[in-house]
ZAMARGU-4260 file (C-alpha; in steps of 0.2 Angstrom, whole numbers, plus 5000, padded with zeros to 4 digits):
<rodrens>
0) 5069/4840/5030 | 5071/4833/5047 | 5081/4842/5061 | 5085/4828/5072 | 5100/4820/5063
5) 5113/4826/5075 | 5120/4814/5089 | 5109/4814/5104 | 5123/4821/5115 | 5127/4835/5102
10) 5114/4848/5108 | 5113/4866/5101 | 5106/4872/5118 | 5115/4869/5135 | 5103/4863/5149
15) 5105/4880/5157 | 5101/4890/5141 | 5086/4879/5137 | 5079/4882/5154 | 5082/4901/5152
20) 5074/4901/5135 | 5059/4891/5141 | 5057/4904/5156 | 5058/4918/5144 | 5045/4910/5133
25) 5034/4908/5149 | 5036/4926/5153 | 5030/4931/5135 | 5015/4919/5137 | 5011/4926/5154
30) 5011/4944/5147 | 5000/4939/5132 | 4987/4931/5143 | 4988/4946/5155 | 4985/4958/5140
35) 4969/4948/5135 | 4962/4946/5152 | 4968/4956/5167 | 4963/4973/5173 | 4972/4972/5189
40) 4983/4961/5200 | 4996/4959/5186 | 5008/4948/5196 | 4994/4937/5205 | 5000/4944/5222
45) 4983/4939/5229 | 4970/4926/5223 | 4962/4932/5207 | 4945/4940/5209 | 4932/4944/5196
50) 4936/4963/5197 | 4954/4959/5191 | 4947/4953/5175 | 4942/4965/5160 | 4923/4967/5158
55) 4925/4964/5139 | 4937/4951/5133 | 4945/4953/5116 | 4960/4946/5108 | 4967/4931/5100
60) 4976/4918/5110 | 4978/4904/5097 | 4993/4910/5087 | 5001/4919/5102 | 5011/4906/5111
65) 5019/4899/5095 | 5024/4917/5090 | 5032/4919/5108 | 5041/4903/5105 | 5048/4909/5088
70) 5053/4926/5095 | 5063/4919/5110 | 5073/4908/5098 | 5076/4922/5085 | 5083/4933/5099
75) 5096/4919/5103 | 5102/4918/5084 | 5102/4937/5083 | 5115/4937/5098 | 5124/4921/5092
80) 5126/4928/5074 | 5125/4946/5077 | 5110/4948/5065 | 5102/4963/5059 | 5084/4956/5059
85) 5066/4962/5060 | 5051/4952/5064 | 5035/4952/5053 | 5020/4944/5061 | 5008/4938/5047
90) 4995/4929/5057 | 4980/4940/5061 | 4978/4948/5079 | 4996/4942/5084 | 4997/4958/5095
95) 4999/4950/5112 | 5015/4941/5107 | 5023/4956/5098 | 5019/4969/5111 | 5024/4957/5125
100) 5041/4953/5118 | 5044/4972/5114 | 5040/4975/5132 | 5052/4961/5138 | 5066/4969/5128
105) 5063/4986/5136 | 5059/4995/5120 | 5041/4997/5124 | 5045/5006/5140 | 5058/5017/5132
110) 5045/5023/5119 | 5031/5024/5132 | 5039/5028/5149 | 5022/5027/5157 | 5022/5008/5153
115) 5036/5005/5165 | 5046/4990/5169 | 5037/4986/5186 | 5021/4980/5192 | 5012/4997/5189
120) 5019/4997/5171 | 5013/4979/5169 | 4995/4984/5174 | 4995/4998/5162 | 5002/4986/5148
125) 4988/4974/5152 | 4974/4986/5153 | 4978/4995/5136 | 4976/4980/5126 | 4960/4980/5116
130) 4953/4993/5128 | 4945/5009/5124 | 4959/5022/5121 | 4972/5008/5121 | 4980/4998/5107
135) 4973/4986/5094 | 4975/4967/5095 | 4987/4967/5079 | 5005/4972/5078 | 4999/4989/5075
140) 5009/5005/5071 | 5009/5009/5090 | 5020/4993/5092 | 5039/4996/5091 | 5047/4985/5078
145) 5032/4983/5067 | 5031/4987/5049 | 5016/4975/5046 | 5000/4977/5056 | 4991/4961/5050
150) 4974/4968/5050 | 4971/4960/5033 | 4979/4944/5030 | 4990/4940/5015 | 5004/4952/5014
155) 5017/4947/5026 | 5029/4939/5014 | 5027/4953/5001 | 5031/4966/5014 | 5046/4956/5020
160) 5053/4955/5003 | 5051/4973/5000 | 5060/4977/5016 | 5076/4967/5011 | 5077/4973/4993
165) 5093/4984/4993 | 5096/4980/5011 | 5110/4967/5010 | 5113/4966/5029 | 5095/4964/5034
170) 5086/4947/5038 | 5067/4947/5040 | 5060/4933/5050 | 5042/4932/5043 | 5030/4922/5052
175) 5016/4916/5040 | 5000/4910/5047 | 4993/4894/5040 | 4976/4903/5038 | 4985/4918/5030
180) 4993/4905/5018 | 4976/4902/5010 | 4975/4920/5003 | 4979/4923/4985 | 4992/4936/4988
185) 5002/4925/5001 | 5001/4910/4990 | 5008/4920/4976 | 5021/4928/4987 | 5031/4912/4989
190) 5037/4916/4972 | 5046/4932/4978 | 5062/4921/4980 | 5064/4922/4961 | 5066/4941/4962
195) 5079/4942/4976 | 5097/4945/4972 | 5108/4937/4985 | 5123/4949/4981 | 5114/4965/4984
200) 5098/4961/4994 | 5095/4954/5011 | 5086/4938/5015 | 5069/4933/5021 | 5067/4918/5032
205) 5048/4912/5031 | 5042/4903/5046 | 5025/4894/5042 | 5016/4894/5058 | 5006/4877/5055
210) 4995/4877/5070 | 4980/4869/5061 | 4965/4880/5063 | 4957/4897/5058 | 4942/4904/5068
215) 4931/4889/5066 | 4939/4878/5053 | 4955/4868/5049 | 4968/4876/5038 | 4971/4867/5021
220) 4990/4866/5024 | 4988/4857/5040 | 4976/4844/5032 | 4987/4838/5018 | 5001/4826/5020
225) 5018/4830/5026 | 5025/4824/5009 | 5012/4835/4999 | 5016/4850/5010 | 5035/4848/5007
230) 5033/4845/4989 | 5022/4861/4988 | 5035/4872/4996 | 5050/4864/4987 | 5040/4867/4971
235) 5040/4886/4976 | 5059/4885/4977 | 5062/4884/4995 | 5071/4871/5006 | 5059/4868/5020
240) 5064/4862/5037 | 5051/4855/5049 | 5050/4858/5068 | 5035/4848/5074 | 5029/4843/5091
245) 5021/4849/5108 | 5034/4844/5121 | 5043/4861/5125 | 5060/4854/5129 | 5061/4844/5113
250) 5054/4858/5103 | 5066/4871/5110 | 5081/4860/5105 | 5073/4856/5088 | 5070/4875/5084
255) 5087/4880/5090 | 5095/4867/5079 | 5085/4872/5064 | 5087/4891/5066 | 5106/4888/5066
260) 5105/4878/5050 | 5094/4891/5042 | 5105/4906/5046 | 5121/4897/5041 | 5113/4892/5024
265) 5108/4910/5022 | 5126/4916/5025 | 5133/4903/5014 | 5121/4908/5000 | 5125/4926/5002
270) 5144/4923/5003 | 5144/4913/4988 | 5135/4927/4978 | 5145/4941/4986 | 5163/4933/4986
275) 5162/4920/4972 | 5150/4929/4961 | 5138/4915/4960 | 5121/4922/4956 | 5112/4906/4952
280) 5095/4906/4960 | 5097/4897/4977 | 5085/4887/4987 | 5083/4898/5002 | 5079/4890/5018
285) 5062/4891/5027 | 5054/4883/5042 | 5038/4874/5045 | 5034/4877/5063 | 5020/4864/5068
290) 5014/4867/5086 | 4997/4866/5094 | 4984/4880/5092 | 4984/4889/5109 | 4999/4879/5115
295) 5001/4879/5134 | 4983/4886/5137 | 4968/4878/5144 | 4966/4860/5138 | 4948/4857/5142
300) 4934/4870/5145 | 4916/4866/5148 | 4920/4848/5143 | 4927/4852/5126 | 4945/4851/5120
305) 4952/4869/5117 | 4971/4867/5116 | 4975/4861/5098 | 4958/4865/5091 | 4949/4880/5083
310) 4942/4884/5100 | 4959/4891/5105 | 4958/4904/5091 | 4952/4919/5101 | 4947/4919/5120
315) 4947/4902/5127 | 4939/4907/5143 | 4926/4919/5137 | 4915/4924/5152 | 4921/4922/5170
320) 4907/4933/5176 | 4893/4920/5171 | 4904/4905/5172 | 4913/4906/5189 | 4923/4890/5186
325) 4932/4900/5172 | 4939/4912/5184 | 4948/4897/5193 | 4954/4890/5176 | 4961/4907/5172
330) 4970/4909/5188 | 4977/4891/5186 | 4982/4895/5168 | 4992/4911/5173 | 5000/4902/5187
335) 5006/4888/5176 | 5019/4900/5169 | 5026/4902/5187 | 5027/4921/5187 | 5036/4922/5203
340) 5051/4913/5194 | 5051/4926/5180 | 5048/4943/5188 | 5056/4951/5204 | 5046/4959/5218
345) 5045/4975/5209 | 5038/4966/5194 | 5054/4968/5183 | 5059/4953/5172 | 5074/4944/5181
350) 5091/4950/5175 | 5096/4933/5170 | 5081/4932/5158 | 5082/4950/5152 | 5100/4945/5147
355) 5093/4934/5134 | 5087/4948/5123 | 5099/4957/5111 | 5105/4974/5115 | 5102/4991/5108
360) 5097/4992/5089 | 5099/4973/5088 | 5083/4971/5097 | 5070/4967/5084 | 5058/4980/5092
365) 5072/4994/5091 | 5079/4990/5074 | 5079/5006/5064 | 5073/4997/5048 | 5056/4995/5057
370) 5055/5014/5059 | 5061/5017/5041 | 5059/5036/5041 | 5074/5036/5053 | 5084/5029/5038
375) 5076/5039/5024 | 5088/5049/5013 | 5082/5062/5000 | 5082/5056/4982 | 5094/5064/4971
380) 5083/5073/4958 | 5086/5080/4941 | 5078/5096/4936 | 5062/5091/4929 | 5061/5107/4919
385) 5075/5099/4908 | 5063/5087/4901 | 5050/5099/4896 | 5039/5096/4881 | 5041/5111/4869
390) 5024/5120/4868 | 5026/5135/4856 | 5007/5137/4856 | 4993/5128/4865 | 4986/5113/4857
395) 5002/5106/4849 | 5002/5087/4848 | 5014/5078/4860 | 5020/5060/4860 | 5010/5055/4875
400) 5012/5062/4893 | 5019/5047/4901 | 5032/5045/4887 | 5038/5062/4892 | 5039/5057/4910
405) 5049/5042/4906 | 5066/5050/4903 | 5064/5060/4920 | 5061/5044/4929 | 5075/5036/4920
410) 5087/5049/4927 | 5080/5048/4944 | 5084/5029/4944 | 5101/5033/4937 | 5106/5047/4949
415) 5101/5035/4964 | 5109/5020/4958 | 5123/5021/4970 | 5111/5025/4985 | 5100/5010/4979
420) 5085/5018/4987 | 5073/5020/4972 | 5063/5007/4962 | 5049/5006/4950 | 5036/4993/4953
425) 5022/4987/4941 | 5013/4971/4935 | 5021/4968/4918 | 5016/4985/4913 | 5031/4997/4913
430) 5033/4996/4894 | 5015/4996/4891 | 5012/5011/4902 | 5025/5021/4892 | 5040/5021/4904
435) 5052/5012/4891 | 5065/5025/4895 | 5069/5017/4911 | 5077/5002/4902 | 5090/5013/4895
440) 5099/5013/4912 | 5092/4998/4922 | 5085/4981/4920 | 5071/4971/4927 | 5076/4962/4943
445) 5074/4943/4939 | 5083/4928/4946 | 5074/4914/4937 | 5079/4907/4921 | 5082/4918/4905
450) 5082/4913/4887 | 5090/4923/4872 | 5074/4932/4867 | 5071/4940/4884 | 5073/4958/4886
455) 5079/4968/4901 | 5080/4954/4913 | 5095/4953/4925 | 5099/4948/4943 | 5099/4966/4948
460) 5088/4980/4942 | 5079/4996/4948 | 5062/4989/4940 | 5052/4975/4948 | 5038/4972/4935
465) 5041/4954/4930 | 5027/4947/4940 | 5009/4948/4935 | 5003/4952/4952 | 4997/4969/4958
470) 4997/4962/4976 | 5015/4958/4975 | 5020/4975/4967 | 5010/4984/4981 | 5017/4974/4995
475) 5035/4975/4989 | 5034/4993/4987 | 5025/4996/5004 | 5039/4985/5012 | 5052/4996/5003
480) 5045/5012/5009 | 5042/5006/5027 | 5060/5002/5028 | 5066/5019/5022 | 5067/5020/5003
485) 5057/5028/4989 | 5047/5021/4974 | 5033/5022/4961 | 5019/5010/4957 | 5013/5011/4939
490) 4998/5001/4934 | 4983/5001/4922 | 4969/5012/4930 | 4956/4998/4929 | 4966/4985/4938
495) 4973/4995/4952 | 4957/4990/4961 | 4965/4974/4964 | 4975/4982/4978 | 4960/4993/4985
500) 4961/4984/5002 | 4980/4985/5003 | 4979/5004/4999 | 4967/5005/5014 | 4979/4997/5026
505) 4993/5007/5021 | 4983/5023/5022 | 4977/5019/5039 | 4995/5015/5044 | 5001/5032/5038
510) 4986/5041/5047 | 4990/5032/5064 | 5009/5034/5062 | 5007/5053/5059 | 5001/5054/5076
515) 5015/5045/5084 | 5030/5057/5088 | 5043/5043/5088 | 5038/5036/5071 | 5048/5045/5058
520) 5039/5050/5042 | 5042/5039/5027 | 5042/5042/5008 | 5025/5044/5000 | 5017/5029/4991
525) 5016/5035/4973 | 5003/5028/4961 | 5005/5032/4942 | 4989/5026/4933 | 4991/5026/4915
530) 4981/5016/4901 | 4966/5025/4908 | 4948/5024/4906 | 4947/5035/4891 | 4960/5027/4880
535) 4955/5008/4881 | 4948/5007/4863 | 4955/4990/4859 | 4953/4982/4877 | 4935/4988/4879
540) 4923/4988/4894 | 4933/4977/4905 | 4947/4989/4906 | 4937/5005/4909 | 4935/5010/4927
545) 4941/5026/4935 | 4934/5022/4952 | 4950/5021/4962 | 4950/5040/4964 | 4934/5038/4974
550) 4942/5025/4985 | 4957/5036/4988 | 4946/5051/4992 | 4938/5041/5006 | 4954/5041/5017
555) 4959/5055/5029 | 4963/5071/5021 | 4980/5072/5030 | 4985/5057/5020 | 4979/5057/5002
560) 4982/5068/4987 | 4975/5066/4969 | 4982/5074/4954 | 4976/5074/4936 | 4989/5084/4926
565) 4981/5089/4909 | 4998/5088/4899 | 5016/5082/4900 | 5024/5097/4907 | 5011/5097/4921
570) 5014/5078/4924 | 5033/5082/4926 | 5029/5095/4939 | 5017/5085/4948 | 5028/5069/4949
575) 5043/5079/4955 | 5033/5085/4969 | 5026/5068/4973 | 5043/5060/4973 | 5050/5073/4985
580) 5035/5072/4997 | 5033/5062/5013 | 5020/5052/5022 | 5006/5053/5009 | 4997/5042/4996
585) 4999/5052/4980 | 4988/5046/4965 | 4993/5053/4948 | 4983/5049/4933 | 4990/5052/4915
590) 4989/5046/4898 | 5001/5038/4887 | 4994/5041/4869 | 4998/5056/4858 | 4988/5071/4865
595) 4988/5090/4864 | 5000/5100/4875 | 4993/5116/4883 | 5006/5124/4894 | 5024/5129/4893
600) 5035/5123/4907 | 5034/5139/4916 | 5016/5140/4915 | 5014/5122/4920 | 5024/5125/4936
605) 5013/5140/4941 | 4997/5130/4937 | 5002/5115/4947 | 5009/5125/4961 | 4992/5133/4963
610) 4983/5116/4959 | 4968/5125/4950 | 4966/5140/4940 | 4959/5150/4925 | 4967/5148/4908
615) 4966/5165/4902 | 4972/5161/4884 | 4957/5149/4882 | 4944/5161/4891 | 4936/5177/4884
620) 4928/5184/4900 | 4943/5196/4905 | 4936/5211/4914 | 4918/5205/4915 | 4907/5192/4923
625) 4907/5175/4913 | 4891/5168/4906 | 4897/5151/4909 | 4912/5142/4918 | 4919/5127/4908
630) 4929/5117/4920 | 4939/5102/4917 | 4950/5089/4926 | 4960/5076/4917 | 4969/5075/4901
635) 4954/5069/4890 | 4941/5080/4899 | 4953/5095/4896 | 4954/5091/4877 | 4935/5089/4875
640) 4932/5105/4886 | 4943/5116/4875 | 4936/5108/4859 | 4919/5113/4866 | 4925/5131/4870
645) 4932/5133/4852 | 4914/5128/4845 | 4905/5140/4857 | 4917/5154/4853 | 4915/5151/4835
650) 4896/5150/4834 | 4891/5160/4849 | 4904/5174/4850 | 4895/5185/4862 | 4896/5172/4876
655) 4908/5176/4889 | 4917/5159/4894 | 4929/5156/4908 | 4940/5140/4907 | 4945/5133/4924
660) 4957/5118/4924 | 4959/5107/4940 | 4976/5098/4943 | 4974/5095/4961 | 4957/5087/4964
665) 4957/5091/4982 | 4957/5109/4979 | 4938/5107/4976 | 4935/5103/4994 | 4933/5117/5007
670) 4949/5120/5017 | 4940/5115/5032 | 4939/5097/5025 | 4956/5096/5016 | 4973/5105/5019
675) 4973/5108/5000 | 4955/5115/4999 | 4951/5132/4993 | 4942/5144/5004 | 4924/5148/4999
680) 4930/5165/4993 | 4943/5158/4982 | 4931/5145/4976 | 4918/5158/4972 | 4930/5169/4963
685) 4934/5154/4951 | 4917/5147/4949 | 4906/5162/4953 | 4891/5162/4965 | 4878/5160/4952
690) 4883/5155/4934 | 4882/5138/4926 | 4897/5127/4928 | 4899/5114/4915 | 4912/5102/4923
695) 4921/5088/4912 | 4928/5076/4924 | 4940/5061/4922 | 4930/5049/4933 | 4913/5046/4940
700) 4903/5062/4940 | 4896/5061/4958 | 4913/5063/4965 | 4913/5081/4960 | 4896/5084/4968
705) 4903/5076/4984 | 4918/5087/4985 | 4908/5103/4981 | 4891/5100/4989 | 4894/5114/5002
710) 4899/5127/4990 | 4888/5142/4986 | 4886/5138/4968 | 4884/5119/4969 | 4867/5119/4962
715) 4873/5126/4946 | 4888/5113/4944 | 4883/5101/4930 | 4896/5087/4929 | 4900/5075/4914
720) 4911/5060/4917 | 4912/5041/4916 | 4894/5034/4917 | 4899/5015/4915 | 4897/5015/4897
725) 4910/5008/4886 | 4915/4995/4873 | 4928/4992/4860 | 4927/5008/4850 | 4936/5023/4845
730) 4944/5035/4858 | 4932/5049/4854 | 4917/5037/4854 | 4921/5033/4872 | 4918/5051/4876
735) 4902/5051/4866 | 4895/5035/4875 | 4897/5044/4891 | 4892/5061/4885 | 4908/5069/4890
740) 4912/5074/4872 | 4914/5091/4865 | 4897/5091/4857 | 4887/5086/4872 | 4897/5099/4882
745) 4891/5112/4870 | 4873/5106/4871 | 4874/5106/4890 | 4880/5124/4890 | 4866/5130/4878
750) 4853/5121/4888 | 4858/5132/4903 | 4860/5148/4894 | 4843/5154/4887 | 4851/5170/4881
755) 4859/5160/4867 | 4841/5160/4859 | 4839/5154/4841 | 4857/5153/4838 | 4859/5141/4852
760) 4844/5130/4846 | 4851/5129/4828 | 4869/5125/4835 | 4861/5111/4845 | 4853/5103/4830
765) 4869/5104/4820 | 4878/5095/4834 | 4865/5082/4835 | 4867/5079/4817 | 4886/5078/4819
770) 4884/5065/4832 | 4874/5054/4820 | 4888/5057/4807 | 4901/5052/4819 | 4892/5036/4823
775) 4890/5032/4804 | 4908/5036/4801 | 4916/5025/4814 | 4905/5011/4810 | 4911/5011/4792
780) 4929/5017/4794 | 4934/5010/4811 | 4942/5027/4816 | 4936/5044/4822 | 4931/5058/4810
785) 4946/5067/4802 | 4940/5084/4811 | 4941/5075/4827 | 4958/5066/4824 | 4966/5082/4817
790) 4958/5095/4829 | 4969/5109/4835 | 4966/5123/4846 | 4962/5138/4835 | 4973/5153/4835
795) 4957/5163/4834 | 4944/5153/4843 | 4930/5165/4838 | 4933/5163/4820 | 4939/5145/4816
800) 4933/5128/4818 | 4914/5131/4816 | 4904/5115/4813 | 4902/5112/4795 | 4883/5114/4789
805) 4874/5100/4781
</rodrens>
């Protein structure tokens, strides 16, 4: 839609205000160029010399002037409408703009007093940018007002919507780069408007920064017709307004007029919902801001056009040392902003320009929503012990661990319904993953059309799982957490890999912000992975991949935690801990299918608090050294280990067996590597210094070797886990294919215990025969052997459940 329909004399900006906003924009541009280039002479008090220029020039100019323009105009509407607004910079490497504007607002100097509001502070501001020991070229965690670094493109809109859920007063101005708009996550994120409740949520104002180019190619959206672009955006459900041109005075007026229209439309939509009860999905406004790439920068360099081309993307004047003419071009460029009109003799922004910025927490760089830990309130939590599974004896069958967790999460959602600070996110899998109890107290939030057969869809709800996009669920949750709330992401284990790189970015954010005293800690990012590798019998090989654990473990030990509870009571204890924690990524893996339960709630709490321990009731080495340690981590590996132990104790009763279960995976690392790690002494007490350890693990075996390679007894640790073998088959056969089953575990043990002698040899033969019988049975009957399906932990392991002779 056009924005020039007002009468020519009916201007949004007075001539005086237009002049001031233009000067403020020039000041931001000057600071941005200075960050990329200058080592000294920050105010050009003398002619520019080569020694004033950084030796290594890094940064991205192309997106910067447009963002500076947008930021200056957002400041105006914040003041005019008293907006509670934060700024999300989607284009990659937009750091010069965001840092420069936070400095002009004064926030940067308040947080970093050494970067003072004078010439000396300007010099330090310039030097630190993309400089060893300084700051990155993104809107990084070090930058006040940032909740989105932009190191990886595609998530600005997702983060923005996550920020406004349950924040009815908040507006997020989200600048979307036209290169970023080509990513799958961003293209999908336009649909987030179908999940926004205008009555109880805030608003996102997307500003598509259409400057035409990526690093060395045009952008797709800049090379389609205006009509096609408008149809695309309207098809996503937006009302697009176009601000287009290159003449600053005309663009200032057009942008001011358009922003006023957009803000007034947002307020009208919200008022209609909040006062009149109209929850019909609105067409929210958005802006397409079409300005030249590298606007106001060098137009021609070395005979080639730069402004308005891909050549403006990074550093337009790349090497003044070997191209002396570039030094003069740089000086001319800096002087074109007329810094003497912008800064006083001391180097401070002139008061009449500083007055344009909002005050206090209305500054986008000082808004507490951009430092969400400052707003974080503890969850109201029920006592997880009240949801305990009854375990009168080890091995009783349960309904499925995640199904037991569901009522606990239901009541977490219920208890925090008035605070509106807890949500569950997932890609259409909340029911599939066994959390159906949530829908007893809440709906899925959904603001698109509904039909009579739909279930649990409503304009407001604590669950966001009606979009089949892991990227959006992750981005929404991250935005929700970064602005001071709590949440949980449940997903199929195999497909959480879709957000591998998003997890990377968030983990890096947590690592960096943990070292910034002014950044308050946020609630942990909690993953619950159900529908896991060992119970994908009807989905087959495509759904079998436990490798996300390896990916998480790569991150800094101060940030990541990995839990594999063996049963429902342990899952309850672990999840209670995770939801209360701060500033971690917690990965929890649990099953949803009926499975044996091992520990009473009291025993589970003790076991999970320790994170690892001997299960005395399953062991028979009390008072003596064990012959073998049978270790397990994960629900199915625990089942198979205990089944193997029952066979060993029945057939080889003289063996002394110690069963060690691991809940907290990071206990295996030395304490010098991870804060949860065991000391060498404690590790040796559990696993011995010289006895065979048969370790059944949920995921890829080599991760256990990686975590324990420094341990005394590492050479004797033999790991069974997922070996990339799978198909559509029975649950037990999945373990057989990967040699994690009870029979292979027993044979492994015998191979490493020569003292078992002939008894061991005969037992191995029986087990090999049993594996053949198993294969024949499932091929004929399509289900596991009755003795597998109906297996129970024996009351007297030494006397029961021997292998039937043939």
